[in-house]
C-alpha positions in Angstrom: -0.1 0.0 0.1 1.2 3.6 -0.6 1.9 6.2 2.3 -1.2 8.5 1.7 -3.5 5.3 1.5 -2.1 4.2 4.9 -2.8 7.6 6.4 -6.2 7.5 5.1 -6.7 4.2 6.9 -5.4 5.6 10.1 -7.7 8.5 9.9 -10.7 6.4 9.0 -10.0 4.1 12.1 -9.8 7.0 14.3 -13.0 8.3 12.9 -14.9 5.3 13.3 -13.8 4.9 16.8 -14.5 8.4 17.7 -18.1 8.3 15.9 -18.9 4.8 17.7 -18.0 6.3 20.9 -20.3 9.6 20.4 -23.0 7.4 19.3 -22.7 5.2 22.4 -22.9 8.6 24.3 -25.9 9.9 22.7 -27.6 6.6 23.1 -27.1 6.6 27.0 -28.5 10.4 27.1 -31.3 9.3 24.8 -32.1 6.3 27.2 -32.0 8.3 30.3 -34.3 11.1 28.5 -36.9 8.9 26.2 -36.2 5.3 27.1 -36.0 2.6 24.5 -37.3 4.7 21.9 -34.5 7.3 22.4 -32.1 4.5 22.5 -33.1 3.1 19.3 -33.3 6.4 17.8 -29.9 7.4 18.6 -28.4 4.0 17.4 -30.2 4.6 14.1 -28.5 8.2 13.7 -25.3 6.6 14.5 -25.6 3.7 11.9 -26.5 6.4 9.3 -23.2 8.4 10.4 -21.3 5.1 10.2 -22.7 4.1 6.8 -22.0 7.5 5.5 -18.1 7.3 6.7 -17.8 3.7 5.3 -19.1 4.7 1.8 -17.0 7.9 1.9 -13.8 5.6 2.8 -14.7 3.2 0.1 -15.2 5.9 -2.7 -11.8 7.6 -1.4 -10.1 4.2 -1.9 -11.4 4.0 -5.4 -10.8 7.2 -6.7 -7.2 7.1 -5.3 -6.7 4.2 -7.6 -8.3 5.8 -10.6 -6.6 9.6 -10.2 -3.8 8.6 -12.2 -5.5 7.0 -14.9 -8.6 9.3 -15.4 -9.2 12.5 -13.7 -12.7 12.4 -15.0 -13.7 9.1 -13.6 -12.0 10.1 -10.4 -14.6 13.0 -10.1 -17.5 10.7 -11.2 -16.7 8.2 -8.5 -16.6 11.1 -6.0 -20.0 12.4 -7.1 -21.3 8.9 -7.1 -20.3 8.5 -3.8 -22.1 11.6 -2.7 -25.2 10.3 -4.0 -24.9 7.0 -2.5 -24.4 8.7 1.1 -27.4 11.0 0.6 -29.5 8.0 -0.2 -28.2 5.7 2.4 -28.6 8.3 5.1 -32.1 9.5 3.9 -33.4 5.7 3.8 -32.0 4.9 7.1 -33.6 8.1 8.6 -36.9 8.0 7.0 -36.8 3.9 7.8 -36.4 4.5 11.6 -38.8 7.7 11.7 -41.7 6.0 9.5 -41.4 2.3 9.6 -40.0 1.7 13.3 -41.7 5.0 14.9 -38.6 6.3 16.2 -38.0 9.7 17.6 -36.6 11.9 14.9 -35.0 14.6 17.1 -32.6 11.8 18.7 -32.1 10.6 15.3 -30.7 13.8 14.1 -28.9 14.6 17.1 -27.1 11.3 17.1 -26.2 11.6 13.5 -25.0 15.2 14.0 -22.9 14.6 16.9 -21.4 11.5 15.4 -20.4 13.5 12.5 -18.2 15.7 14.8 -16.0 12.9 14.8 -14.4 14.2 11.7 -12.9 16.9 13.6 -11.1 14.5 16.0 -8.0 13.9 14.0 -7.8 17.5 13.4 -7.6 18.3 17.1 -5.1 15.5 17.6 -2.7 16.9 15.0 
């Protein structure tokens, strides 16, 4: 593996670890405030955040391989990853909200707080 890809993996591991911790923190707070519905809602928001991060990592890996051969394919890969993230997060949020009758407040709070994990590697640096 190349040096930039190793740094990307190290960064991704840290982000996933912090996202998981933040999701668990929000889940405990939601459970104390709203019971099981709050707990499941916070977990659904955390799953949406983790799914978004994993899609981003996968698309970045593919784009890194394509960048030398075709810049246009690289941009198309990144744009496709954006649409995948938007669709996956939307489906998870809507499924939790409408199908499982979860509290949308805790879904969005958990999703937002978990996304703060992207700041963690910047603080450490």
